[in-house]
N, C-alpha and C positions, 0 to 999 in steps of 0.2 A: 946694280947700286954700286954707284960709283962718289966714293968722298961722300959714304957715311948719310950720301942723296939716297931716298924714296924715287923706283925708279920711276923714267920719266911718262911710263904708260898707266902707272899706278897713280903719278900724281897728277895725271892729265883727267884719270876718271874721279879722284878725290874732286877735283875741280868743276867738274861737270856735273856733278852730285850736287856739290851747293849751291850751285848757278843754278840748277833746275829746282830745288828747295825754297831759294829766294826768289826766282821770278814770279813777278808781280808783286815783293812784300811793299809794307810801305809803313809796317807795323800798326800801334797803338796807342791813343793815349798813355801815360805813365803816373803813376800815384793820384788813383780815380777815386781815391776813399776820402775826399774830402765832402761832406755833404752840403747840398745845395738845398734850396727851396724846393716845397711840394707842390710845383706848379702844373702838373699834366694833369686833371680829373681824370682823363680815359687812362691812366696809365694804371698797371697793378703795384702790389708790392708783397713782397717776398723778405718775411722775419726772417732770420736764422742764427743760431747758436756757434759760432765759432770755439772752438779749443785747439789750440796749434802746441809747438815744440819749438818754435820761430823765434828769435829774438826781436826785441821793439826795435822799431823804426824813429831816427831822430828826422827823418824825411817827411814834412807836410804830404797828408796821402795815400802813406804809404804801407805806414799802421804798424807792419812786422816785415824784417829781409829774410834774406836765404840761410843764413845761420842759426845754430842752434841754442836754445836757451837752458838754461839748469832746470828750469821748471815750466808746466806747461801754462799758459797764459788762454783766460778768454775772452769773448769780443759779444758782441749783438750788433748787427749788421743788420738795416733794412734796406734794398736795392727796387729800385722804380724802374718796371718794364714798360717802355713806350707801349701804343695799342698796336694791334695786329696788322693794320697796314704800312705797320714804321719798320718794319722786321720779318723774316720768315721762321716758322718755328724749325728749333734744333739753331739758331743764330747768335747770339751774343752779338747788340749792337753797339759795338765801342766807339763813343766818343770821339769823331773827327778834331777838336778843339776843348781844353777844359775853361769853363764851366761847362759839367755837360748839362745837356737840355729834353730834361725827362718827355719831351715829349717825340723825340727821335731817336733818346740813346739810353743804354743803362745807366742807371743815374744812382748815387749814393745818395739815399736819405737821414741814414745817422750810422756811425759806426764809431761806439763805445767799447774800449775795455773795462771790462767789469770784474768782478772779484768771482772767486768760486762760488761763496755762499748767494750769489747775486746769481751766478750761472745758476743752480740748481732752482733757484725759485720761477728762473726764465723757463725753465721745461718745465716745471710742474704748473704752469702756466699754459703754455705751448699743449703739454698733452691732453690737460682739460679743454683746448676746443678742438683739440682733431677727435672726431669721431668715434673713433674705436680706441682710444689711448693708445696708436702707435708712433713710432717715433722712427724716421729715415737717416741714416748716417753716412755720408759722402767721404770718401777715400776719393783724394786725384793721385798723378801719376809724376813721372818723370816733368822734368824741364817746366815747372809753375811755380810762376811769380804770386805772392799772397791772395792780389786782387785779382789772378787769371781765375783761380779756385772759386773763388767768393763769388766772382760773375759765372761762371760753368756750372755754377750749381744751383745758384739762381734762377738761370738757362732752366737747368735741368727740373726741377722742381713746377716752374711754371707750364713750362710745355707735358708734363707728366702732367700731370691736372692731380695730382696726390694730397693730401690732406693730412699728413703726418708732420709728428714735429722733425721743422729740420736741422739736422745737424751737419758739421762741416769738420771734419777732422783735416786739417792740413800739416804737415810734415814740412820741414825745411829742406829747399831745394834752391840751389842757386840760378836756377832759370838758363841755364847752359848748357850750350849743347856738348861740352868737354867736362859737364861737371856729373856724367854717369856714374861714378864712382863714389862722388860725394853724398851724392841723392839715395845710391842705395845703401850707403851704412846709414843714412838720417833715418829709414825706415827702418831698420834693426836700432836705432838710440830712443825712438819713437816707441816701439811694442809696446813695452810698458806701460807708458801714457795711455796708449788706446786699450788697453789689457785694464786698465785702472776703468777709462769710461764703460766698456761692457759691464766690468762689474755693478757698476752704480745703477747700470739700469735695467741688470738680471735682478737686483736687489731694492728697486722702486717698485713698490704695488699698482702705485697706478700706472704704470709702464704695461701695457698690455701686449705690444709686440715689438719685435726689432727688426728693420731692414737693412741691411748695408748694401750699398751699392761700389762697389773700387773699381778704379780704370789703371792699367798697367800694371808700372810698379807699384803702386797701390796696393794691386791686389795680393803683393808680397807682406805686406804690412798688414792688412786687412786678415790675412792665413793663417798668419804667423803668431798673432795676437788669439785669436780664437784658438788655434792649437793650444799655446799659452793656459789660457783659461780652462780650456777643457783638460788637461793635464790636474792641472791644480786644482779643480773641484769635481774633478771626476766625472765627468762630461759635460755638454751646454745644455740652458733651460728651456722650456720646451719655447715659450715667447721670442729665443732665437729665430724666425720661422724660415724668412730668405736670404739670402744671399747673391746677390749679384755680379758676377767676374767677365768683366767686361774689357777685352781683349791683355789678356794676363800675361806680364812678363812674368812668369815662372819656371821652372824647369817642369818638366813634365813626372818625370822619374819622382823629383821633390815635392810634386803636387799630391803622388797616390801616398805618401806616408803620413802628409798634414791630414790627407784624411782618413788616413786610419787608424791616428794617434787623437780625433775626434772622437771617434767610438762613434757605435751602430745610431746613437740617437746625436744627428746631423741636421742643421738646417735641410733648407730646399734653394739646390742650391742650381742656380740658372750661367749656363758659360754661353757667352757672345765669343766667337770663334770669327775668323775672317783670314784664308788663305793668301789672300792678295796684301796680307797687313806686310809692309817693306819694313817699316819698324821694326817687327819682331824678327823678321827674315837676319836684319843685321845682328840684332843679339841673338839667335842664336847660333851664328859663327864667332861672335865674341864665348858663349858659355861653352862652349866647346862640342858644340854642332849637335846638342842635344836639342831637341824638339821643344819650342815655346808652347804652353798650353793655349793662347790666344790665337795660336795659327797651325794648330793639329786636324786634320780632315777627320771629323768625327762619325764617317760611313768605315773608315776605316781601323783594318784590325791593328792592334787588342784597343783601341779607342773606344769602337762600340760598345764592345762588350764589358767594360771597363767603367763605361759611362752608364751604360745601363743599368750593372751591377750595386752600382752607390747609389744610382737614381737622382744621377745629374741631368737635367734637362739644358739641350743644346740650340741655340740660336747662330745660324749660319748666315754669318752677313756679307761674305764675300763676292755677289754679285751687285750687294747697294752700292752705290752711287753717293760718292762723296765729295766733299770743298776740303777735305784733308788730304794734301796729297803722298803720303805715306800710310794711306786708309787705316789710320788708328784711333778715333775716335766716331767712326760712324754709330757707334751707341748713343752719341748725344745730339747730333748733327741730323739723324734719321727723322721725320716726321715720325712715321708708321714706329719707329721701334721705341722710340720715347716715351710714345702714347703704351704701347705692348707695357714698357715698366712701369709707369704710373697704375695700368690695369692691374701687372702681379703684383703691386703693391697695398693699391687699393682695395682691391676686390679679390686677390685669388687666383685670377685667371692664370691659366697654365701658359706660359711661353711658346708659341708653337714655332717649329724650326720653319727658315725662309730661306732656299735654296735659289738664287737667280743670277746667273749667269759669271764673269770673272772681270778683272780688268787687266790694265797694261802693268808694268816692272820697272820701275824707274830703277832702282838699284840691283838690276839682275846683275851687272857686270860689277858690282863693288862687290855684293855679297859670295861671290866667284872665287873674292881676290883673298888672300893670304892675309892675316892681321897682323903687322912687321909692329910687337908693341914696345910704345916711346916712338914710332916713326910716325911722320905725318898722316898716310893713309891710316896706324893702328888707332889714332889720336882719335878721328873721324868715325873710324869702322865701330868703334868701341867706345859708342852713345849712341845708340837707339832715340831717336826721338818720340818722345809721349804725342803732342801735341805738334806737330810743325803745321800753322797758320798765320794769320792776321796778327796774333796773340804774340807767339810767341819766336818767330823768324826774328825780330831783330836784337832779340837778347844775343844771337850767337854771331850776327851778321859782322857784326865791329872784330871779332874775332878771327875773322878768314884770312885776312892779307896778313897777320901775325904766325899762324899755320902751315899757311903754302910759302911763305918764305917774305923777304923784304922786297921793296919795288923794284921793280925791272929784273931780277932773280933767272928768272925765264917769262917766255911767252906767254905761258899759260897763265902764269900771277900776273901777268900786266891785263889778258885780256878780265880776269877773275876782277882786277880791279878799279878795270872798267865800269863791268858790269854793277858793281856797287856803288860809285859815282850817279850811275843811272838808275838805279833805284829808287 
């Protein structure tokens, strides 16, 4: 290391990694939550209840920021989803420009902040409409803007075909590659609010069944809230039937303890793993080289026996193709898997294991590099990206140059700068 700088080889690896993630990115329109006219008769609509610990935004169309609020807020949002010939299953059709066109884009038809009492009324009405009195709670992962979580959840609801009342829990995320620590603490900050929601659903006699779908870092929040509720109530209610853990960024040792603390009567857990999940490979290096739950090999010891003993079903997505270059969002992007999720929720079908092939490894070189805390390499490597696709790449593209160094500092930073200008 020269003059306190990151070694040239490490800097080059970091730059290449970021360039690979940014390749082909164009981002998507921001602040899309300004309602438009319902002008596409063939479009479908997803109505959802949102509860959030994010702060309110003063920016039109954003609604909530990535900062923390003192108390939870609630919103009722309706998203229009274009006909099947306008998009692929598993895809969020972000508008290329605003206002959105409901014939070709995901579009916001309604986005109203509501009171806690109105949220209760919304939930009661939506549960009555569901054929089985069921509720689906979705908890997003790291690096998500408010609108990212809204549109992704709308896509999951639509493509899975569920009839449950959809409830989105969105926690404060700064939607930045470098905000991993802030986002992680935000899940802890939201833990009590999520438990309060779970307690309300448990006591509401109109709610007959609760399913939970969490992604990435959102799994930590979901598991901690369930654990906290189980300890407080001396167990979890039987109506909490399904908990689906998609690519969980959770320490396997901690998960063992969380399951144990929930007691013998715990929900049916379904674990979605992918051994080629590059984001979790980075996270493993950050967290002391302890395996992350979402990237284990479920056929290897000791996991195979432990999962069987805890009656946890496993879906291995290792060889499922994904548009996400880090292979971290397969559960929502694969048509087959998102339909399986719908079948699990709506019909109680067992999710079967799917073992098909392996992918390449863009981050193989960087994950073998020691993380230097506070260094350029450390900052990049300490931020496992939840969903690095057109939804989120542009959130950190602007910060790349400041990480690599001032313009012209090295040949690598100059090359990176040219890449960004043509992105």
